[in-house]
VOKEVEX-825728 format. One record per residue (C-alpha): residue in three letters; x, y, z negated. Coordinates in steps of 0.5 Angstrom, whole numbers, plus 500, padded with zeros to 3 digits. Example, Ala and Ser with C-alpha at 12.3 -4.5 7.8 and 13.67 -1.06 7.14 Angstrom:
2
Ala525491484;Ser527498486;
END
This chain:
555
Unk500500500;Unk503507502;Unk500514499;Unk502520502;Unk501526497;Unk500533499;Unk500540497;Unk497543504;Unk492549506;Unk488552506;Unk488551498;Unk495549498;Unk497555501;Unk505556499;Unk510551496;Unk507546501;Unk510539499;Unk510532501;Unk512526498;Unk510518499;Unk509512494;Unk508506495;Unk503500492;Unk507501485;Unk506507484;Unk514508486;Unk517515489;Unk520513495;Unk522520498;Unk519528496;Unk520535499;Unk518541500;Unk517545507;Unk520550505;Unk527546506;Unk525544512;Unk522551515;Unk528555512;Unk522560509;Unk521561502;Unk516558500;Unk514556506;Unk509562507;Unk509563514;Unk504567519;Unk503560523;Unk501556517;Unk504553512;Unk503546513;Unk507541510;Unk509537516;Unk516536517;Unk516535509;Unk511529511;Unk515527517;Unk522526513;Unk517522508;Unk515517512;Unk522517517;Unk525515509;Unk521509509;Unk521507515;Unk513508517;Unk509512521;Unk502515519;Unk498509522;Unk501505515;Unk500510511;Unk493508506;Unk491514502;Unk492521503;Unk492524497;Unk491532496;Unk492536489;Unk485541490;Unk478540492;Unk477544498;Unk470542499;Unk468547493;Unk474552496;Unk471553502;Unk465550503;Unk462547510;Unk470549514;Unk471542515;Unk465537519;Unk469531516;Unk476529513;Unk478527520;Unk478534521;Unk481536514;Unk487531515;Unk489533522;Unk490540520;Unk493538514;Unk498533518;Unk498537524;Unk497531528;Unk491528532;Unk489521529;Unk486520537;Unk483512537;Unk488510530;Unk484509523;Unk484515519;Unk487514512;Unk483515506;Unk483522504;Unk482523496;Unk481530494;Unk484530486;Unk482536482;Unk488541482;Unk490541474;Unk489534474;Unk494533479;Unk499538475;Unk498533469;Unk499526472;Unk505529475;Unk508531469;Unk506526464;Unk508519470;Unk514523470;Unk516523463;Unk519518459;Unk513518454;Unk508513454;Unk502517451;Unk503525450;Unk499531451;Unk499535457;Unk498542458;Unk498545464;Unk498553465;Unk498556472;Unk496562476;Unk488558477;Unk485551480;Unk479551483;Unk475552476;Unk481553471;Unk488557469;Unk490552463;Unk487546461;Unk489541455;Unk490533456;Unk491526453;Unk495521458;Unk497515456;Unk499508460;Unk494504462;Unk488508459;Unk484514464;Unk486521463;Unk482525457;Unk481532458;Unk479536451;Unk479543454;Unk480549460;Unk480556459;Unk477560465;Unk480562472;Unk481569469;Unk483568463;Unk490567466;Unk497567464;Unk499566470;Unk495573472;Unk498577467;Unk504575469;Unk505575476;Unk501582475;Unk507585471;Unk512582476;Unk508587482;Unk509593477;Unk516592476;Unk517591484;Unk518584485;Unk512580489;Unk508574485;Unk512569487;Unk518572483;Unk516571476;Unk522568474;Unk526575475;Unk520578471;Unk523573465;Unk531574466;Unk529581466;Unk525580459;Unk532578456;Unk534585455;Unk528587451;Unk529581446;Unk537583446;Unk536590444;Unk531588439;Unk525591442;Unk518592439;Unk513591444;Unk505591442;Unk502585443;Unk497583448;Unk493577446;Unk490574440;Unk492567438;Unk489562432;Unk485556431;Unk489553438;Unk485558442;Unk487565445;Unk484572448;Unk488576452;Unk488583453;Unk485584458;Unk477580458;Unk476574464;Unk470576468;Unk464572469;Unk465566474;Unk461561477;Unk464554475;Unk464549480;Unk461553485;Unk467559485;Unk469559493;Unk476561495;Unk473568497;Unk472568490;Unk478567487;Unk481571491;Unk477577489;Unk478575482;Unk485575483;Unk485582486;Unk481585481;Unk485582475;Unk491584476;Unk489591478;Unk487591471;Unk493588468;Unk497593473;Unk494599470;Unk494596463;Unk502596463;Unk502603467;Unk499605460;Unk504602456;Unk510604460;Unk507611461;Unk508611469;Unk506607475;Unk512603476;Unk520603475;Unk524609475;Unk530605477;Unk531601483;Unk531594483;Unk539592482;Unk538597476;Unk532595474;Unk536592466;Unk538601465;Unk530603467;Unk527603459;Unk520601462;Unk521596466;Unk525593460;Unk518595456;Unk514591461;Unk518584462;Unk518583455;Unk512585453;Unk509579459;Unk515574457;Unk512576449;Unk505574451;Unk507567454;Unk510565449;Unk505567444;Unk500563448;Unk505557449;Unk506556442;Unk499556440;Unk497552445;Unk502546445;Unk500545438;Unk493545440;Unk495540445;Unk499536440;Unk493536435;Unk488533440;Unk493528443;Unk495526436;Unk502525438;Unk508530439;Unk510528445;Unk509534449;Unk508535457;Unk508541461;Unk506543467;Unk504549472;Unk508555475;Unk508558467;Unk511551466;Unk517555470;Unk518559464;Unk524557462;Unk525562455;Unk518560453;Unk520553454;Unk525553449;Unk522556444;Unk518550443;Unk518546437;Unk518537437;Unk520533445;Unk517537450;Unk518535457;Unk517539464;Unk519535470;Unk523538477;Unk516540480;Unk512544474;Unk509549480;Unk504548485;Unk509543490;Unk508537484;Unk502537485;Unk503533492;Unk506528487;Unk501528481;Unk496526487;Unk499521489;Unk500519482;Unk493519480;Unk491515486;Unk497509484;Unk500511477;Unk507508477;Unk506500474;Unk513500471;Unk517507468;Unk524505465;Unk526513464;Unk524520467;Unk525521474;Unk530522478;Unk530529482;Unk534526488;Unk529524492;Unk530529499;Unk534529504;Unk541524504;Unk548528507;Unk549524513;Unk542520511;Unk535520514;Unk533527516;Unk539530515;Unk542535521;Unk549535523;Unk554540523;Unk554543529;Unk559549529;Unk566548530;Unk569547524;Unk577548526;Unk578555523;Unk577551517;Unk581546513;Unk579539512;Unk580534508;Unk576528504;Unk573530498;Unk579530492;Unk576531486;Unk583534483;Unk583539489;Unk577541487;Unk578541480;Unk584545482;Unk581551486;Unk576551480;Unk581553475;Unk584558480;Unk578561480;Unk575559486;Unk568559487;Unk565553492;Unk558549493;Unk557542493;Unk552539498;Unk552531496;Unk547526496;Unk539526496;Unk536534495;Unk533535489;Unk526536488;Unk524543485;Unk526550485;Unk532548480;Unk539546484;Unk541540479;Unk548539483;Unk547536490;Unk545543492;Unk550547488;Unk554553487;Unk560551482;Unk565556478;Unk569556472;Unk565561468;Unk570562463;Unk570570464;Unk564574465;Unk567577472;Unk565570474;Unk558572473;Unk559578478;Unk562575483;Unk557570484;Unk551574483;Unk555578489;Unk556572492;Unk549570493;Unk547577494;Unk543578487;Unk541583482;Unk548584477;Unk543583471;Unk541576473;Unk543570469;Unk546564471;Unk546557468;Unk552552465;Unk552545467;Unk556541463;Unk556532459;Unk552531453;Unk559531448;Unk561538449;Unk554541450;Unk553540443;Unk558545442;Unk555550447;Unk549550445;Unk542548441;Unk540541443;Unk535539448;Unk532532448;Unk529533455;Unk529539458;Unk536540460;Unk535534465;Unk532539470;Unk535546467;Unk528548465;Unk529551458;Unk533556455;Unk538555449;Unk541559444;Unk549559445;Unk554558440;Unk559562439;Unk564558441;Unk559558448;Unk560565448;Unk568564448;Unk569559453;Unk563560458;Unk561568458;Unk559567465;Unk552563463;Unk551567457;Unk545571458;Unk545578455;Unk541576449;Unk545569448;Unk541564451;Unk543560457;Unk538555462;Unk543548461;Unk544543465;Unk547536462;Unk549531466;Unk548524463;Unk552519468;Unk553519475;Unk547522477;Unk551528480;Unk558525482;Unk562530484;Unk561535478;Unk560530474;Unk567528476;Unk570535475;Unk567536469;Unk571530466;Unk577532470;Unk576538466;Unk576534459;Unk582530461;Unk586536462;Unk583539455;Unk580544459;Unk572546456;Unk568542461;Unk563547463;Unk562549469;Unk556555472;Unk551552477;Unk547556482;Unk543554487;Unk546554493;Unk542559498;Unk543566500;Unk539572499;Unk531570501;Unk533563503;Unk531557500;Unk536551497;Unk540548503;Unk537541505;Unk542539511;Unk549538512;Unk547544517;Unk544548513;Unk550547507;Unk556549513;Unk552555516;Unk551558509;Unk558556507;Unk560561512;Unk555566511;Unk557566504;Unk563569500;Unk565561499;Unk571559498;Unk569551499;Unk565547501;Unk564539498;Unk560537504;Unk558529502;Unk565526503;Unk568532506;Unk572537503;Unk571544507;Unk576551505;Unk577557509;Unk584558511;Unk587563506;Unk587571510;
END
């Protein structure tokens, strides 16, 4: 049996994705359309159907659409777009960018958005039973929901909050006020740290208590179960406008006075970012307790776009798990798993499910490389380059899923000075106030930051750093004394892991700066072609591409 999971238009209009699950619930392949189209979030005027992601997943398994038994979608288009599609065939042909002709049409299963989010988190986790908290912009009828999941049992929905009581809307409005678009909430989180570092006192925009919350902007009257996409769009615009007015009142201005690259110097910008961040942290703290009480267990899974808020995640106590794809791309996985949950789970999901360098779906470099120094990869040489304060990139093995680079498509550097932070931000053409993450081994991580049992697997939780980290790895310590760590447990990232072990053997701090391998406005590199092209465009010194090391000739 083959189940193809999708996040696809018309409801899933951004971060479209595909995954393929077999009859045992095993994930064979997962890919986001943006990695193939090279357009961030796969938002294009022509449409964002995950046709290339689907093609990759099928090719990885060596099958065709004719072999697919079920297509599972993480939205209910029938509620949101009543009457748009005459039948399931028409929907699937648009979603997959194909015509079935006389062929059999796979069964179509529509999974409600929050149910798909919840499944994507629990079944990716190491837990046998867990509370699941989903927080995002909106699903069909809700913005927040609390569930209990357990192996071998039907999920239980305990409570949901209406769409317009949305933390996602409130945070998006702050991002828009700051001059970002609504898909750049990560920048708002990075800027908020300057408020925390300065001990800024901010107004609370939420009342919390008794497992509930009430935002400063009251929700609208909604038609639960009957709201269409037009209703959702109208409500979203109305709520974001109301939140922007509230932020303008708090700041005494309609927007920042400083340009984006100097927002951290603008007191009003920092005020708005930190106010919005504190609101998220207050609500997530309250609801995590409510979810655990409802489920009767301490194990907690998070999903939805708000679960990408590493600062909030890192403040939650107890065992907390966030999958590598908590955002909307992840509903492709959750929808497929709703049809066929994993029969056996031996631990958390591997994030390395995308295109492999030299494997199925890879696009080989077509550029002439005679101007580069080419050699077989040597861990000793890579380590020497890093110790010489060179900055390089790694593209090796199967690509990571989700927005965090986890050492298969990463830029790496030695973080022993603040200067490296400046240089890597310049290489990526990013604002200088934005932070970087560190990667290490478990034994050395205990000397650098507070331990995170699960969040550091996929770099999805902020952790307070130690004085030792401040001394040996200042390039990955943010202004508020935190970092977003990744810990490599075994051989999941061969080159980076070997370099860390080599540094340790030399008596050097076994920690590297790790950030996504992409230029400004681009998705993370996917294929060999993408990697070599990005390497040439960016001021990087070396590239590990599969088993080949490329170095730029010194001028």
